[in-house]
N, C-alpha and C positions, 0 to 999 in steps of 0.2 A: 246854356247853363245846365239844363237837364242832363246833357251828355256828360258833364263833369261830375254830377252827383252819383252816377252809377260807378264811378271810380273812387268813391269816398273812402273805402278801406285802404286803398293804395295811397291816396292823398294824405292820410293821417301820418304816414311814415316819411313823406318828402321833407328834406331839409334845405334844399336849394332849388329855386326856380328862376329861370331867365326867359323873358319874353322879348321878341323883336316887334317892330312896328306892324309887320304883316300878320301878327298873331290875332288881330282883332279883339284883343282883351278889352273888356269894358268894366264899368263900376260893378254891375251885378256879379260878373265873374270874379272880380277881385274880392267881393264880400264872401262869396262861396269859398274862395281860397282861405280867407281869414277864419272862416268857421270850421273848415275841415282839415287844414294843414297845420295841425297843432305842434308839429316838430319843426316847422319852417323857421330857419334862422337867417336866410339870405334871400331877398327878392329883388330882381332887377327888372324895372319897367321902362327901359331905355326907349324913348321915342314912341310909346304906345299912344296913339292919337285919341282913343276913346276913353282913356282914364282921366278922371277929373280930380280936382283937389278934394271934393266932397267924398269921392270913392276912396281916396287914400286915407282920409281922416277916419272913415268908418272901418277900413281895413285895420288901421293901427289900433282902434278900439277893441277889435276882436282878436288880434294877433299878438304874439310875443316875439315877433321878428326882431333880430338884433342889427341887421344890415339891410337898408332899403336904398336902392339906387334909383334916383328919379331924374335922370338926365334927359334932356330934349323933350320934356313934356310941355303941353301948352300953357301950363300955369307956373312953370319954373323960370326964374330969371337967370340962373347960373347955367353954364354949359354942362356942369356935372354936379349933382346934389346927392350927397350920401348921408344917410341918417344912421 
């Protein structure tokens, strides 16, 4: 997470992020993204094994994301869930 924070000026301008399962993204990382990526409009978390429902809820509280792809996560029942 500390590594991500040093890029916070760059993160502020990001509007699309897509993570694969091997990215090792977890809830604390997701919260940092919610705090610093203020221009983020689309986030894809397809198959990220360390992201939990609680992390997504906290991310949504912090973010103004418009499109959130939550396919193949441990807590989703649908094969593809888009918010």
